[in-house]
MARBA-113401 format. One record per residue (C-alpha): residue number from 1; residue in one letter; x, y, z. Coordinates in Angstrom, 2 decimals. Example, Ala and Ser with C-alpha at 12.3 -4.5 7.8 and 13.67 -1.06 7.14 Angstrom:
<pts>
PT     n   res      east     north        up
PT     1     A     12.30     -4.50      7.80
PT     2     S     13.67     -1.06      7.14
</pts>
This chain:
<pts>
PT     n   res      east     north        up
PT     1     M    -17.97    170.54   -163.84
PT     2     N    -16.50    167.03   -163.80
PT     3     R    -13.37    166.07   -161.89
PT     4     P    -10.87    165.74   -164.80
PT     5     V    -11.76    169.22   -166.04
PT     6     Q    -11.42    170.68   -162.55
PT     7     E     -8.03    168.93   -162.25
PT     8     A     -7.04    170.46   -165.58
PT     9     I     -7.90    173.95   -164.34
PT    10     D     -5.72    173.42   -161.28
PT    11     D     -2.79    172.05   -163.31
PT    12     D     -3.01    174.29   -166.36
PT    13     A     -4.76    177.52   -165.36
PT    14     Y     -2.75    179.56   -167.85
PT    15     R     -2.48    178.59   -171.50
PT    16     P     -0.14    180.62   -173.70
PT    17     P     -1.27    181.72   -177.17
PT    18     Y     -0.48    179.15   -179.81
PT    19     L      1.98    181.43   -181.64
PT    20     H      3.86    182.03   -178.39
PT    21     A      4.05    178.29   -177.71
PT    22     M      5.20    177.47   -181.23
PT    23     L      7.93    180.12   -181.35
PT    24     A      9.14    179.36   -177.83
PT    25     G      9.19    175.63   -178.58
PT    26     G     10.94    176.10   -181.91
PT    27     L     13.66    178.33   -180.45
PT    28     G     14.03    176.13   -177.37
PT    29     G     14.27    172.90   -179.34
PT    30     T     16.76    174.35   -181.82
PT    31     T     18.92    175.75   -179.02
PT    32     G     19.06    172.37   -177.32
PT    33     D     19.79    170.49   -180.55
PT    34     M     22.57    172.85   -181.66
PT    35     L     24.15    172.82   -178.20
PT    36     M     24.31    169.02   -178.15
PT    37     H     24.91    168.30   -181.85
PT    38     S     28.49    167.16   -181.29
PT    39     L     27.37    164.54   -178.77
PT    40     D     24.65    163.43   -181.17
PT    41     T     27.44    162.87   -183.72
PT    42     V     29.28    160.71   -181.19
PT    43     K     26.12    158.64   -180.66
PT    44     T     25.61    158.26   -184.43
PT    45     R     29.19    157.08   -184.97
PT    46     Q     28.86    154.46   -182.25
PT    47     Q     25.51    153.20   -183.51
PT    48     G     26.19    153.34   -187.25
PT    49     D     29.83    152.22   -187.36
PT    50     P     29.85    149.41   -189.98
PT    51     H     33.14    147.96   -188.77
PT    52     M     33.27    144.94   -186.50
PT    53     P     34.82    145.26   -183.97
PT    54     P     33.74    148.90   -184.02
PT    55     K     36.28    151.68   -184.26
PT    56     Y     34.48    153.82   -181.68
PT    57     T     34.07    152.46   -178.17
PT    58     S     33.53    154.75   -175.18
PT    59     M     31.88    158.16   -175.34
PT    60     G     35.04    160.04   -174.35
PT    61     N     37.23    158.07   -176.75
PT    62     T     34.83    158.66   -179.64
PT    63     Y     34.55    162.40   -178.96
PT    64     W     38.30    162.88   -178.72
PT    65     T     39.08    160.71   -181.76
PT    66     I     36.65    162.61   -184.01
PT    67     L     37.88    165.98   -182.72
PT    68     R     41.55    165.10   -183.18
PT    69     Q     41.23    163.48   -186.60
PT    70     E     38.41    165.42   -188.26
PT    71     G     37.98    168.68   -186.37
PT    72     V     34.80    170.50   -185.40
PT    73     G     33.10    171.74   -188.58
PT    74     R     32.90    168.54   -190.64
PT    75     G     33.71    166.20   -187.77
PT    76     L     31.78    166.81   -184.57
PT    77     Y     29.37    169.18   -186.29
PT    78     G     28.87    167.27   -189.52
PT    79     G     25.27    167.52   -190.74
PT    80     V     24.52    170.62   -188.66
PT    81     T     22.71    172.44   -191.51
PT    82     P     19.92    169.86   -192.05
PT    83     A     19.83    169.38   -188.27
PT    84     F     19.11    173.09   -187.78
PT    85     L     16.40    173.22   -190.44
PT    86     G     14.70    170.07   -189.24
PT    87     S     14.96    171.03   -185.59
PT    88     F     13.37    174.46   -185.89
PT    89     G     10.64    173.49   -188.34
PT    90     G      9.89    170.24   -186.57
PT    91     T      9.63    171.70   -183.07
PT    92     V      7.45    174.60   -184.24
PT    93     I      4.98    172.07   -185.67
PT    94     F      5.38    169.81   -182.64
PT    95     F      4.57    172.41   -180.00
PT    96     G      1.64    173.79   -181.97
PT    97     C      0.09    170.34   -182.32
PT    98     Y      0.97    169.36   -178.75
PT    99     E     -0.75    172.40   -177.23
PT   100     W     -3.81    172.07   -179.46
PT   101     S     -4.33    168.33   -178.87
PT   102     K     -3.62    168.58   -175.12
PT   103     R     -6.16    171.37   -174.66
PT   104     F     -8.73    169.65   -176.85
PT   105     M     -8.57    166.40   -174.88
PT   106     I     -8.57    168.06   -171.46
PT   107     D    -11.51    170.25   -172.46
PT   108     H    -13.41    167.09   -173.42
PT   109     G    -12.86    165.35   -170.10
PT   110     V     -9.69    163.33   -170.73
PT   111     T     -7.51    162.90   -167.65
PT   112     P     -4.48    165.25   -167.92
PT   113     S     -1.87    162.47   -167.60
PT   114     V     -3.44    160.60   -170.53
PT   115     A     -3.77    163.84   -172.50
PT   116     Y     -0.05    164.59   -172.07
PT   117     L      0.96    161.12   -173.26
PT   118     T     -1.40    161.07   -176.25
PT   119     S     -0.54    164.62   -177.29
PT   120     G      3.15    163.73   -177.46
PT   121     F      2.31    160.90   -179.89
PT   122     F      0.11    163.10   -182.04
PT   123     A      2.53    166.03   -182.17
PT   124     D      5.49    163.90   -183.27
PT   125     L      3.37    162.22   -185.92
PT   126     A      2.45    165.66   -187.33
PT   127     A      6.08    166.83   -187.42
PT   128     S      7.56    163.65   -188.92
PT   129     P      7.04    164.43   -192.67
PT   130     L      9.40    167.41   -192.29
PT   131     Y     11.69    165.93   -189.67
PT   132     V     12.52    162.53   -191.20
PT   133     P     14.16    163.73   -194.48
PT   134     T     16.39    166.17   -192.61
PT   135     E     17.21    163.40   -190.14
PT   136     V     18.37    161.14   -193.00
PT   137     L     20.69    163.87   -194.33
PT   138     K     21.98    164.75   -190.87
PT   139     T     22.64    161.15   -189.86
PT   140     R     24.56    160.25   -193.02
PT   141     L     26.69    163.40   -192.84
PT   142     Q     27.42    162.74   -189.17
PT   143     L     28.50    159.19   -189.92
PT   144     Q     30.60    160.28   -192.92
PT   145     G     32.48    163.10   -191.23
PT   146     R     34.98    164.89   -193.44
PT   147     Y     34.77    164.83   -197.23
PT   148     N     37.36    162.33   -198.49
PT   149     N     37.70    161.21   -194.89
PT   150     P     40.98    159.26   -194.51
PT   151     F     40.22    158.19   -190.96
PT   152     F     36.82    156.50   -191.22
PT   153     S     35.04    154.62   -193.99
PT   154     S     31.27    155.06   -193.81
PT   155     G     30.47    154.22   -197.44
PT   156     Y     29.33    157.81   -198.13
PT   157     N     31.29    160.77   -199.41
PT   158     Y     29.15    163.90   -199.84
PT   159     R     30.70    167.31   -200.43
PT   160     S     27.95    169.21   -198.60
PT   161     S     24.37    168.97   -197.39
PT   162     L     23.07    170.09   -200.80
PT   163     N     25.32    167.59   -202.56
PT   164     A     24.02    164.86   -200.25
PT   165     L     20.43    165.79   -201.09
PT   166     R     21.12    165.77   -204.83
PT   167     T     23.11    162.53   -204.70
PT   168     I     20.46    160.67   -202.73
PT   169     Y     17.72    161.91   -205.06
PT   170     R     19.69    161.01   -208.20
PT   171     T     21.07    157.63   -207.17
PT   172     E     18.51    156.29   -204.70
PT   173     G     15.32    158.20   -205.38
PT   174     V     13.21    160.55   -203.30
PT   175     G     11.87    157.62   -201.29
PT   176     E     15.30    157.17   -199.68
PT   177     L     14.86    160.53   -197.93
PT   178     F     12.13    158.80   -195.94
PT   179     S     14.28    155.76   -195.16
PT   180     G     13.68    154.60   -191.63
PT   181     Y     10.38    156.50   -191.44
PT   182     K      8.70    153.78   -189.41
PT   183     A     11.77    153.37   -187.22
PT   184     T     11.84    157.12   -186.58
PT   185     L      8.20    157.07   -185.55
PT   186     F      8.79    154.01   -183.34
PT   187     R     11.55    155.99   -181.64
PT   188     D     10.11    159.50   -181.50
PT   189     L      6.47    158.78   -180.70
PT   190     P      7.17    156.91   -177.45
PT   191     F     10.05    159.28   -176.66
PT   192     S      7.91    162.39   -176.89
PT   193     A      5.02    160.72   -175.09
PT   194     L      7.25    159.58   -172.22
PT   195     Q      9.22    162.83   -172.12
PT   196     F      6.17    165.07   -171.77
PT   197     A      4.34    162.67   -169.48
PT   198     F      7.36    162.64   -167.15
PT   199     Y      7.86    166.40   -167.51
PT   200     E      4.27    167.42   -166.82
PT   201     Q      4.10    165.18   -163.75
PT   202     E      7.46    166.37   -162.43
PT   203     Q      6.41    169.98   -162.96
PT   204     K      3.23    169.29   -160.98
PT   205     L      5.23    167.77   -158.11
PT   206     A      7.71    170.65   -158.17
PT   207     K      4.90    173.22   -157.94
PT   208     Q      3.35    171.34   -155.04
PT   209     W      6.71    171.23   -153.28
PT   210     V      7.47    174.98   -153.53
PT   211     G      3.90    175.95   -152.73
PT   212     P      0.99    177.43   -154.68
PT   213     G      1.60    180.59   -156.66
PT   214     K      5.41    180.37   -156.39
PT   215     D      7.93    180.00   -159.21
PT   216     I      9.73    176.66   -159.01
PT   217     G     13.04    178.32   -159.84
PT   218     L     15.86    177.71   -162.31
PT   219     T     17.25    174.58   -160.64
PT   220     L     13.96    172.68   -160.64
PT   221     E     13.20    173.87   -164.19
PT   222     I     16.45    172.30   -165.38
PT   223     L     16.11    169.13   -163.30
PT   224     T     12.55    168.37   -164.40
PT   225     G     13.36    168.82   -168.09
PT   226     A     16.68    166.98   -167.99
PT   227     S     15.43    163.99   -166.00
PT   228     A     12.35    163.63   -168.19
PT   229     G     14.42    163.65   -171.38
PT   230     G     17.12    161.37   -169.98
PT   231     M     14.70    158.68   -168.83
PT   232     A     12.81    158.76   -172.13
PT   233     G     16.09    158.64   -174.06
PT   234     V     17.36    155.52   -172.30
PT   235     L     14.04    153.67   -172.62
PT   236     T     13.85    154.33   -176.38
PT   237     C     17.53    153.65   -177.18
PT   238     P     16.83    150.34   -179.04
PT   239     M     14.54    152.19   -181.43
PT   240     D     17.23    154.83   -181.95
PT   241     V     19.79    152.16   -182.83
PT   242     V     17.43    150.65   -185.42
PT   243     K     16.66    154.09   -186.87
PT   244     T     20.34    154.97   -187.25
PT   245     R     21.27    151.61   -188.77
PT   246     I     18.45    151.72   -191.34
PT   247     Q     19.13    155.32   -192.39
PT   248     T     22.90    154.91   -192.75
PT   249     E     23.03    151.41   -194.23
PT   250     L     24.25    151.32   -197.81
PT   251     D     21.61    150.47   -200.38
PT   252     P     22.62    147.08   -201.93
PT   253     E     22.14    148.30   -205.53
PT   254     V     24.13    151.49   -204.93
PT   255     A     26.88    149.50   -203.21
PT   256     A     27.03    147.03   -206.11
PT   257     K     27.39    149.85   -208.67
PT   258     A     30.11    151.46   -206.57
PT   259     R     32.02    148.17   -206.43
PT   260     Q     31.79    147.81   -210.23
PT   261     V     33.17    151.30   -210.73
PT   262     K     35.92    150.59   -208.23
PT   263     K     36.83    147.33   -209.96
PT   264     A     37.08    149.07   -213.32
PT   265     K     39.32    151.79   -211.90
PT   266     T     41.68    149.37   -210.14
PT   267     S     41.89    146.69   -212.85
PT   268     A     44.87    148.42   -214.49
PT   269     P     47.14    149.82   -211.74
PT   270     T     49.46    152.72   -212.57
PT   271     P     53.21    152.65   -211.73
PT   272     N     52.83    155.46   -209.20
PT   273     V     49.96    153.94   -207.19
PT   274     P     50.24    150.62   -205.31
PT   275     A     47.84    148.11   -206.84
PT   276     A     46.59    146.92   -203.47
PT   277     R     45.65    150.35   -202.16
PT   278     V     41.95    150.57   -201.35
PT   279     D     39.92    153.77   -201.53
PT   280     P     38.32    154.03   -198.06
PT   281     H     35.40    156.02   -199.43
PT   282     Q     33.92    153.32   -201.60
PT   283     P     31.35    150.91   -200.08
PT   284     T     33.42    147.79   -200.58
PT   285     H     35.04    145.12   -198.42
PT   286     R     38.59    145.58   -197.22
PT   287     P     41.12    142.74   -197.68
PT   288     S     41.82    140.77   -194.53
PT   289     P     45.19    141.21   -192.80
PT   290     A     46.01    137.55   -193.47
PT   291     S     45.79    138.07   -197.24
PT   292     T     47.89    141.26   -197.26
PT   293     S     51.63    141.04   -197.74
PT   294     P     54.08    142.88   -195.42
PT   295     V     55.17    145.10   -198.32
PT   296     V     51.62    146.21   -198.99
PT   297     Q     51.02    146.74   -195.27
PT   298     T     54.07    148.99   -195.08
PT   299     A     52.96    151.00   -198.10
PT   300     R     49.50    151.42   -196.63
PT   301     Q     50.87    152.57   -193.27
PT   302     Q     52.93    155.25   -195.02
PT   303     T     49.78    156.83   -196.50
PT   304     H     48.40    157.74   -193.05
PT   305     P     50.13    160.65   -191.28
PT   306     I     48.30    159.77   -188.03
PT   307     S     48.60    156.29   -186.58
PT   308     T     45.45    154.18   -186.61
PT   309     S     47.03    151.06   -185.19
PT   310     G     45.44    151.30   -181.74
PT   311     P     42.46    149.15   -180.81
PT   312     S     40.17    152.19   -180.72
PT   313     T     41.21    153.63   -184.07
PT   314     A     42.07    150.70   -186.35
PT   315     L     39.60    150.20   -189.21
PT   316     K     38.27    146.65   -189.39
PT   317     H     36.23    144.59   -191.82
PT   318     H     32.74    145.67   -192.75
PT   319     G     31.56    142.74   -190.67
PT   320     Q     28.38    144.21   -189.22
PT   321     V     25.37    142.19   -190.35
PT   322     A     23.19    144.16   -192.76
PT   323     L     19.61    144.73   -191.64
PT   324     D     18.26    145.11   -195.19
PT   325     T     14.76    145.81   -193.90
PT   326     E     12.40    148.63   -192.95
PT   327     S     10.69    146.40   -190.38
PT   328     V     11.53    147.57   -186.86
PT   329     V     10.67    144.22   -185.27
PT   330     K     12.81    142.29   -187.75
PT   331     A     15.70    144.73   -187.28
PT   332     L     15.52    144.34   -183.51
PT   333     R     15.66    140.56   -183.91
PT   334     I     18.68    140.71   -186.23
PT   335     I     20.60    143.02   -183.89
PT   336     Y     19.78    140.88   -180.87
PT   337     R     20.73    137.65   -182.67
PT   338     T     24.08    138.99   -183.91
PT   339     E     25.12    141.44   -181.19
PT   340     G     23.07    140.44   -178.16
PT   341     F     21.22    142.69   -175.74
PT   342     A     24.13    145.16   -175.76
PT   343     G     23.52    145.76   -179.47
PT   344     W     20.17    147.37   -178.64
PT   345     F     21.93    149.87   -176.40
PT   346     R     24.89    150.92   -178.53
PT   347     G     25.46    154.61   -177.88
PT   348     V     23.18    154.66   -174.83
PT   349     G     25.70    156.76   -172.88
PT   350     P     25.84    159.73   -175.27
PT   351     R     22.11    159.34   -175.97
PT   352     A     21.27    159.61   -172.27
PT   353     V     23.47    162.68   -171.82
PT   354     W     22.27    164.22   -175.10
PT   355     T     18.56    163.79   -174.39
PT   356     S     18.99    165.04   -170.81
PT   357     V     20.81    168.24   -171.71
PT   358     Q     18.79    168.82   -174.88
PT   359     S     15.46    168.36   -173.10
PT   360     G     16.54    170.43   -170.12
PT   361     T     17.69    173.25   -172.39
PT   362     M     14.64    173.10   -174.66
PT   363     L     12.08    173.12   -171.86
PT   364     L     13.93    175.77   -169.86
PT   365     V     14.16    178.09   -172.87
PT   366     Y     10.53    177.32   -173.65
PT   367     Q      9.34    178.35   -170.18
PT   368     K     11.49    181.50   -170.12
PT   369     L     10.33    182.60   -173.58
PT   370     I      6.69    181.96   -172.71
PT   371     K      7.05    184.31   -169.76
PT   372     W      8.89    186.88   -171.90
PT   373     F      6.26    186.72   -174.64
PT   374     D      3.57    187.12   -172.02
PT   375     A      5.25    190.33   -170.82
PT   376     H      5.91    191.50   -174.39
PT   377     P      3.00    190.18   -176.51
PT   378     L      3.72    189.89   -180.22
PT   379     S      0.29    191.24   -181.02
PT   380     R     -2.66    192.54   -179.09
PT   381     D     -4.79    190.00   -180.90
PT   382     L     -2.90    187.23   -179.07
PT   383     D     -4.37    188.40   -175.78
PT   384     D     -7.78    187.36   -176.98
PT   385     E     -9.53    185.11   -174.46
PT   386     G    -10.33    182.54   -177.13
PT   387     L     -6.69    182.08   -178.15
PT   388     R     -5.53    181.75   -174.59
PT   389     G     -8.25    179.19   -173.88
PT   390     A     -8.26    180.00   -170.19
PT   391     S    -11.98    179.42   -170.03
PT   392     L    -12.75    175.69   -169.99
PT   393     S    -16.11    174.32   -170.94
PT   394     S    -17.86    172.43   -168.23
</pts>
């Protein structure tokens, strides 16, 4: 038997049944995503904020501002329904493909470290057709926040997840549900590859440290998963920024139609409504402070029960440069040219925390459920030697 295969036997002597791995991965991934959804919303607001200077600055400021102004349900947990559906379905597919491809490559003599990296790529590619449309819905609803949101203008105003799906299909076409597909792959493929490469190696080191045949314990389970996810999250942050910007950017044709409708509605002002009042939910440019009279400014201030005059809450111009492209390389160049190196790492703080906690939770739940399923098999058929794959071909 050659050396890579012998190394694989030492590192991966037990292989759980595929159904066990898929269910454990699906439940683990969904638990981690739901636990950290509010922080993912914070990251999305920071990355997708179309106002320049941005309304949202630090992680703590963004979290508190959304919570205070918009609440939990449609604020911090906006887009949670498509996030749940995409998370469970996507991770079930991911773990099934990851286990199959990892075992296949190791059984055919591929070095385990290379097998882990490649399997992460392959698994994310297989899950992407389901994951990307739900990601588009989730991201837009997170950026929008409340319906008829008086505190933040994203350019979108969906009543619900179903309304968002119908509106996108009717006004932008089914292809828009796959907006940012390449950017999502450019983010997720290296993220998953790095995450599982780091995790598998850290698990190996942890097992060597505690000694053969011993459980590494809860603390090391959490640390290996969290550190692997955190490092992968930081390294792939530029791709995440591009993905968020592409998926939340207003379509030029849709924005133009919205401006025409807005112009028609405001061309004949009524006596009861100030003529200069701007609907914050339409994708249009706001008038500059220099061109607004003091009377109009006073009237506008009276329409907001909560002050937004502070530097962290005042709405600014839609001055962020539009990417208007599906090309990841071109988008990276535009962001760098207009916002500098820092533009690539907008939201890196919440992304690092989110990926650390989410990965730690997912992989911990995965390991615990694998052990539970092993003690309580779902079916006697799953104990079959062929499904477990414990016997490696030489």
